[in-house]
N, C-alpha and C positions, 0 to 999 in steps of 0.2 A: 721693730716698727710695725705699725698697724697693717701694712701690706703683707706682712709675713705671719702675723699671729692672730688675726681676727676671723679666720675662716672657721665657722662652725663645722663640726664633722671631722676635724683633723685630730686624730687621737694618737699623739705621740707622747712619750714620757716627758713630763715637764722637767725643766732645769736639767736637761741631759748633761752628763758629766763633762763631755768634751766642750760643748758650747758654753756652759756655765763657767768652766775654768778659763776658757778663752776670753770671755768678757772680763772676768776678774783679773786675769793676767794683764789685759790692756789697761784696766783701771789702775793696777799697781804701777805699770810703766808711766802712766800719766801722773800719778802721785809722786814718783821718783823725779820726774821731770820738773814738777812744781817745787819740790824740796831743793833740788839742785839749782834751779833758776833763782830761788829766793835766798839760797844760802842757809837753809834751816837745818838744824840738827835732826837726825844723825847724818844726813847727807854731807853737811859741812865738815863733820869730823872725818868722814871717809876721804873726801877730796883733800883735806888738809894733810892727812897721813901719807897720801901719795904725792903730795906737793904739786898738785895740778894747777895749771894757769887758768885764769878766768876765761880765756878763749876756749880752752879745752873743756872746761866745765860747761860752758854755754853750748858747745858742740854736742857733748854727751846728752845734755838736757834736751836739745833739739832732736837727737836720734831717738831718745826714749819717747818723746811726744809724737814723732812721725810714725814710730812703730805702733804706738797705741792707736793712732788714726788708721793705720793700715789694717789692724785687726778688727776694730769696731766700726770704722767709718766706711771702708770699702764695701761691706755688704749693703749698707744703706744706699751708697751711691750707685752700686750695681742694680739695686731694686728700682731706683729712679730711672736709670738708663733703660732697663727692660720695659718699664712702663711707657717710655717715649717710643721705643722701637715697636711695641705692640699697639701703639696709639691708644693706650689706656692711661688716663691720668692717675698717678699714684702719689699719695701724700709724701712718699719718700723723696720726691723731687725737691720739695721745699727745704727739708733738712739737708739734702745733698748740696743745694745751692749755698746754704748757710755754712756748711763745712768747707766747701770749695772757696767761698769768700774769705773765710778765716785763713786758709792756707795761702791764698794769693797775697793777703796782707801780711803774711809772716807770723800770724798768731797761731803757731802750731799747738801750744799748750791749750789754748781755748778750744781749738778744733778737737783735740783729744778728749777734753772734759765733756764737751757737747756730745761727741760720739758715744762715750762711756755712759753718760746719763740716759741717753735715748735707748741704747741697747739694754741696759739694766732695767729701765722702765718697761721695755717691751716684755722682758722675762717676768717681771713682777705682775704685769697685766695678765700674762698667760697663766701664772700661778693662781691669781685670783679667779680667772675665768674657769679654771679647772673644776672648781666646786660645782659649776653648772653642767659639767660634762661627765660627772661621776656615773650617770645612769648606764652608759655603755660599758665603762670600765668595770663597774660592779657586776653587771650581767656576765661579762666575759670571765671575770674572776671566779664565778660560782660554777662554771662549766668544768666538770671533772676531766682530767687528761687521760685517765686510764679506767679500765673496767675489769671486773672479775668474771671471766667467761667459764661456764660449766661445760665440760666435754666428757661424756661418759662418767659423770659423777665427780670428775676431778676439776679442781679450780685452777684456772690459769689467768694471770694478769696480762692484759693486752692494752696497747695504746688505743684510744677512742677511734682513731682513724682506721684501725684494722677490724673493728667490730662490724658484723654484717647483720642485716635484717633476718629475723628468725632465730638468732642465737639466744640461748638462755644465759642470763646474767644473775650473779648472786650479789645482793645488796645487804650489807649489815647495818645494825643501828648506828646512827651518827654519820653515815656516809651519804653523799649526794648521789641521786639517781643520774646515771650518765647519759641515758637516751630516753626517747619517748617509747613506752612499752606497755604491756598488759601483764598484770600480776598472774603468774601461773601456779604459784605455791606460796603459802604463808599469808600473814596479814600484819599490818602495821599502821601507825598514824604517820601521815606524811605532811610536813610543813611546806605549803605551796606559796608562802608569802613572797618569796623571791620573784615570782612571776605575777601572782594575782594581787598582792598587797593585803591579802586576808590573813590575819595573825593566828586564827584558830586552825589547828591541824585537822586534816580530814582522814577518817578511817578508810583504809584500802584493804580489800580482800580479793580473792580469786575472781578474775574477770574484769576488775577495775583498771582504768587507765592511769598511768603515772607519767610524769613529764620530766625531761632533762633539767637538771639544775635544782630540783626540789630536794628537800632533806628528809631522809628516812629516819624516823625518831626512835622507835622502840621495838621493832620486830625484824626478824630475818626473813627476807622475801626473795623468791626467785621470779624473775620477770622475763618475758619474751619480747625481744627487740622488735619494735614496729617502725620507728623512724630514727635516722642517725644524722649527725652533722648539721648542716644548714637546713635540713628538712624538719628538724625538731621544732617544737613550739618555741623553745628558747632561741634557736637559730633564727626563726622568723621574726621574733620580737627584736633581736639585735639588729637585723637587717632593716626592719621597718623604722625603728627609732633612728638609725643612722640616716636613712633617707629623709626622715622628717627634720632632723637637725640640719640637713643640707639645704633646706628650703629657705628662700629669702622672703621674709614677710613684707607686707605692703609698706610698712614704715621704712624698711631698708631700700625698697625700690624707689620710694620718694626721695630719700637721701641720695641715692645713685643718680637720680634725674638731675639734681643740682650739683653733683660732685664736680662736673666739668668746669663749674664757675669758681670752685674753691681756689684753685691754684692761681688763675688770673687775678682774682680779687686780692688775695694775699700778696701776690707780686706787686700789684698796684699800691697796696698799703705800704709795703716795704720801700718801694720807690719814692712815695710821697714823704715817708719819714726821713729818707736820705736827702731828698731835695730841700725839704723845709728846715731840717736841723743841720745837715751836712755831716751827721754822725753815722758812719757805716755800721757801727756796733748796734745802733738802734734798728737799722734795717735788717741786720742779721738776726736779731732777737725776734723781730716780727715774723720772719720766715719760720723760725723754730716754733713759736707759740701758735702760729697760724695753722699748723697741721690739725685738721679736724678729727683727730683720733677719737676723742670723747664722743663726738657726734656720730661717727661711723660705727662705733661700738655699741651705740645706744640700743638698737633693735636686735642684732644677732645674739648678743649675750643674754638678753631677756628671753628671747625665744628658746634658746638652748636650755636655760634654767627651767622654763615652764614645761618643756617636753620631758626633761629629766624628772621633774617633780611628779608629773602625770604618770610616767612609767612606774615610779615607785608606788603609786596608788592603784596600780593595775589598770590604768587607762592607756591604751596603745593608740598613738596618734600618727597617721601616715604622713601628713604634711603640716607645716606650721600655719598655713592659711586656714586650716580648720579650727585652730585655736582662736584665731581672729574672728572667724564666722560664729563660733560658739559664744563669744563675748557679745556679739551683736544680735543673737537669736531672740526673737520676741514671740515665736509660736513653737511649741513643743508638742509633737504628736507621737503616740505610742501604738505599737501593735499590741494585741491582747495576749494571745497564747505565747508563753515563753518569755514575755517581757513584763507585763503587769502581773501575770500569773507565774507560778514557779516553773512551768515548763515540764512538770512531771505528772501529767494527768494519769488517771487510772480508769479502767473499765468498771463501771458500777452495775450495768444491766445489759443483757443481751435479749432482744425480743425477736424471735424467729417468725417468719411467715407461716401460714397454715401448712402443715405437712413437712416442715423443715425442722431439723434438729439444731438446737443452739450451738452444739459443738461443731457441726458442719459449717455454720455461719462463721464461727471463730477461726476454724481451720483455714477456710478459703481466704478470709480477710487477712490473717497473719501471713499466709503464703505470699500474698501480693505485697504486703507491707514489709517483708523481710529486710530489704535493702534500703528502705526509706529512712531518712534522718529526722522526719517531722516528729514533734512530741507526741501527737496522737498515734503515730505508727508505733512508737516505742511502748505506748500504753497497751495497744493491741497485742504486741509481741510478748509483753510481760504477762498479760492475761493468758495467752496461749501457753506460755511456759508453765504457769501455775496449774493450768488445766491439763497439762501433760498431753497435749495434742501433737500429732505428727504432721509436720509441714510438708507440703507438696511443692516440687520445683516449679517456679513461675518463669514464664518466657515472655519476651517482648514487653517488658515492663515499661510503662509510659506514665509520666506525671503530667496531669493537666493542672497547671498552677491556679490555685484558687478553687478548684473543683474536687480533686482527689487523685487516686492512682488506679490504673487498670493494667491487666496482664492476662495472658493465657495460662490457665492452670488445668492440666489434664484434658487439654483439647477444648476447654470451655472458656469463654470470655468472662472474667471476673472484674467488677468495678467496686471501689469503696470510696466514699467521701460524701459530698453534698448530694441531696436528693436529685439535683440537676445533672449529675454526672451520667445518669442513665438516660438522659435526653428528655424525659417527660415531666420532671419536677415533682412536687409533692402530690399533685392530682393523679399521678400515675400509680400511687401507692394504694393498696387495699385499705378499706376504711379502718380496720383494726390497727394497722401500722401507722396510718395517718394520725389516729388518736394518740398512739404511743409517742409519735414524733412530737406532737404538740405538747404532750405532758412533759417530755424531756426538756423541751425548750422553756416551758413555763417555770421549771425549777432551776434554770440557768445552766444546765449541762449541755453538751454538744452531741447531737445525733449523727452517727456515721451510717449511711445507708449502704447495704451490700447488695449488689446486683449480680445475677448469673445469666449470661446471654440476654442482658437488658431486662430481666425479670427480677423484681425485688425478692431477696431471700430473707431479709431481716434488718434490724437496726441495732447497732452497738452504741450504747450511751457512754460517753466519756466526760468526766468532770476533772477540774483542775482547781488548785488552791491559789488564792491571791497571795503574792509575795508580801511578807510582813513589812517590807521597806517601801512598798508602792505608795501608800497613803502619805507617809512622811516625805517622800520625794515630791509628790504633787504639792504638798504644803510649802516645801522649801522653794519650789519653782515659783509659786505665786508670791512668796515673800521676796524673791529676787526681782519681781516686777515683770515676769513673763506674762504677756498680754493674754494669751490663749493656750490652754492645755486641752488636748483632745485625744480620742482613741479611734484609730482606723483598724477595722477588723473584718476578716472574711466570715466570721462566725455570725450566727443569727442575732437579731436585735435584742431579744430578751436576755440572752447570756451576756452580751456586751454591756448592756445597760446595768445589769446587776453588778458586774465587776467594776465598771466605771463609777457607779454610785458608791460602792464600798470604799473607793480610794479618793473620792471627792472631785471627780471629773464630770462635767455636765455635757460637754460637746462630744457626741458619739456619731460615728459613721459605721454602719454594720453591713454585713453581707456584701462586702466589697471584693472585687477581683483586683489583681495587680494594677490593671489599667485604670480602675476607679480610684485607687489610692493615689496613683500618679496624678490624676486630674485634680484631686483635692489639694495636693501639694502645689501644683502649678497655679491653681486659682489663688492660693495664699501668696505665692511669689509674685503673681501679676499685680497684686494689691500692694506690693512694696514690702511684704514681710520677709524676714529671714527665718527659714523653717529648719527645725531640727527634728529628725525622725529616728526613733529607736525601734528596731525590729530584731527578728531572730537571725538575720543574715542569710537565710536559705530561701524562704518563699517571698521575701520582701526586697529582693535585689533591685527591681526597678525603682521602688520608693526610696531605698537607701541611696541609690545613685543620683536621683533627681533632687533630693533634699539638699539644702545648702550644707547641712551637716548630717551625714548618715551614721548612726551608731548601732553597731551589731552586738547583740547579746550572744552568750554561749560561745565566745571567741576561743576559750581555752581548748586547744586541740582541734578546732573546727576550721578547716582550710577555707571553706566558702566565706565564712565571716571575715577572716583576715584578708581575703582577696577583694570582697565587694564593698566593705564599709570604709568610711573615712576615718572612723574612730571605733575601736573595739574595746569592750569591757571584759577584761580577762577573767573576772570572777562573777559574771552575771548579776552584778550589783548595780541596780539602776539608781541607788542613792548616790552614786558617784557623779551622776549627771549634773546636779546643782553645784557640786564641787568643781567640775570641769568648767562650767560657766563662770563661776567666781574666779577661778584661776586665770581664765582668759581675760576677764575684765581687769584683774590685777596686772597681768602682763601688759595690757594696753596702757594702763595708767603709768606703769614704770617706764615704758617706752616714751610716753609723752614727757614725763619728768626728765628722763635722760636727754632727750632731744632739746628741751628747753634749757636745761642746765648746760649742755654742750655748746649751744649757740651763745648763751650769755657769758659763759666762762671764756670761750674763744674771743668774743668781742672785747671783754674786759682785759684779757691778757694782751691782745693786740694794741689796745689803747695805752696800757701800762708800758708796753715795750716801746711804742712810738714816743711816749712821754719821757723815756729814759729812766723809768722806775725799775726796770729789770735789765740785768746783764744777760748775755747769751747763755751762760751757765745757769743762772737763776731761771731764765726762760725755759730751759730744758727740764729743770726740776718741776716748775709749775705746770708745764705741759703734761708731764706724766702723772702728777697728782690728780689732775682732772680726769684722765683716762681711768685711773685706778678707782676713783670715786664712782664713776659710771658702772664699772664692772662689779664693784661690791654692791651697788644698789640693785643691779640685775640679779646677782647671786642670792639676794635676800628672798627671791621667789622660791628658791629651793627649800626654804624652811617654812613655807606656808602650811598651816595646820588644817586638817579636815575637821568639819564640825562633827563632834561625837556626842551621842545622846548619853544620858546617865546610865541607861540600861546597858549600852555598849561598853561603857567604862567598867561597869560591874562585871560584865561577862568576860572581858579581857583580863581583869584582875583575877577572877576565879581560875581562868585557864593558866595564868602565870603561876598561881599558887597551887595548881593541880588539884583543885576541889572537884 
């Protein structure tokens, strides 16, 4: 029954042997009762060989039928009683009344067949629904149960639950990586498609991060454990997808609002059928077909299928409501750095102030940026690594969101970021540095001003490359009918406009602090727009939280992104955003189709039952056919294909053929 099998997020093995055999056993008992009652072979041959009287045969047939009702009917009746006790209307009550009515009238065989058909239908519904729930099961199945731990050079196999942070693990070709870790020895290509949806393996070498559940393809590597169990990226994905599937979408809440009327209305229809025709069987059939299982299944199954499909594409959705909001979005706004750009900027120039060495500027800047996760900080640290400078311990590190980072290094206050982090703005810079700053901006790069004790030491120029998928994403969004696409960035106007222009975006907001981005989003929402904002999940937390849909880039292994955003792109691929919107729109269409079909199907079945066209047993069959149709319609979402360019198809083919 729907009360037992329609809850998304319940992941138990389908057709469990005990339950399945119990339902089949009850069905066999009902069949034997039917054969005995009608005197049909082979039952007739058996009773004849034992020379049983007609009364004895009738008694045996009744016992078989009652046994069948006990096995299959009691769980339904018990579900109805629980609903009444908890003051929650459950559709089990309607079928319970039908079964009880059959028993009172002495129609034990009919009660047995109705119970069997309804229970078997529920199992079939669940089996069909399972295709929409594969996302969790597939994620769980790829998690290794054991790991090879190296202790003093000796390999020992341990259960995953016994592995500790800091231990060195050995991973051979063809094995799945058991934990989140850092490569400490060796190199290999790692297939991360199980988490990111990206089919092309990534080369991993010493110092690179690897993630639980991903597949080591062709090299032997030693990895140092960083996160285990539920703290791994795979563990978080499983938890978040589970929470998302437990969400009740708006369509479900709408159905719930009117659910309390279902039972009284159907009871009234059954009563009318009895009063008008005097046929109790018609009233019983109305009770059976009146169960709105197809209607109640309409939204949950579609939501589960959509979340599962999104997870396979590397789109992690926290709650079902964000799919609905994505489908309604008409304004899409992007952060620049790490979103429209690759997020892997590099230092191209260091301009020191008079009397200052460029290595000193880089040393102090890198010392302050050491523990920062911002893309510009990584660029500075990479430049320091290649320059072989020695970092100095930084103390009291503090990030001023939208401005930069400051700390105490060697007893001096060091600041790096916007010219305004030093308090005086660009006018406080010497003329030479001011000209250099303007030149850097003019070519679209980003200047990071370094201050020591609030005195400018120099400027570090950082540039980033636009993602190859950004222009395609903007075109696809416009094709989907998104009314406005814009860029919100804390970077200077020239840099933002160059990037925006290269991807086909005209609307630009530059030099914005977090509160400024927040205001732009609020203004759009006040005008009735549904706003989707995509950012890096670190510096854009207020904007991500305030948008109707906040999408975080760089989610793979980034705790902040997983915690702050509504949706996370596990592979930094913004071309997934149009697919997300299309998927949400398809989900909404399927839900509307399901609800319309459920209402019309139930109404037609009730009329047919009241008109005597359906018997109770036929009504049970028809009822379950409607439910299965709805579930299969929802499950079709799981097979939605992503739009793939010809170039992507060629690239994937080359990878498969190992060219």
